[in-house]
N, C-alpha and C positions, 0 to 999 in steps of 0.2 A: 366899255367892255372889259371884263376881267379874265385873266388868264392864269392857269395853274401849271405847275411843273412837278414831275415825279423825281424824287431823289433817293438813292439808296442810303440807308442809315449808316453812319460812320462818324468818326470823330471830326473829320473835316467837312462834313455835310453842311455845316453852317457857312462855309466859304462859298459853296455852290448856291446856297440860298441867298446869300448876300449879293452875289453876282446876278442871280435871277431877279431879285428885287430891283437892282439897278437897271435892269433891262425892261422893267415894267410889269413883271409878274406879281400877282397879288396873293397867290396861294402856293403852298409847297406841301406835297404829300410825300411822306417817308415810308419806304417799304420795310416791313418787319421780316428781315432775313436773319433769324437768330443764329443760324449755324455759320453764316458768312460775314456778318457785320456786327457792329456794336449795338447796344440796346437802343431800340427805336425811340424810347421816351427820352433818353439822354440826348440823342441827336436833335429831337424836336425842342427840347429845353434850350439848347445852345443856339438854335436858329430863331426862336420865337421872340426876337427883339421887336420888330415892327411888322412882320409879315404873318399872315394866318397860317397855321400848320395843322396837319392832321395825319393820321395813318392812312396810307394808300391801301394797305392790307394789314391785317393783324391775325396771327395764327393762334386762336384761343386754346388749342390743344397743347401748345408749347408753354403756356403760362397758366399758373393757378389763378383762379378768379380773384382772390383778395389782392394778389400782387398787381394784376392789371387794373383793378378798380382803384387801387391806392394811388396810381399815377395821376 
């Protein structure tokens, strides 16, 4: 059975992801809270060593399409 965890995007989100992976989680979803936290794509890049990552939510109105598609 696979389990996932939701993590707020931030510079230290990779630490929570690393701990979650050690506890047996296989997926990590990062929340796109542009006004409160760091860029969700940067958080995902730092965390994507061995665990699968995805955005738990992405606010398309806060990003122009070419910038989001470029990630």
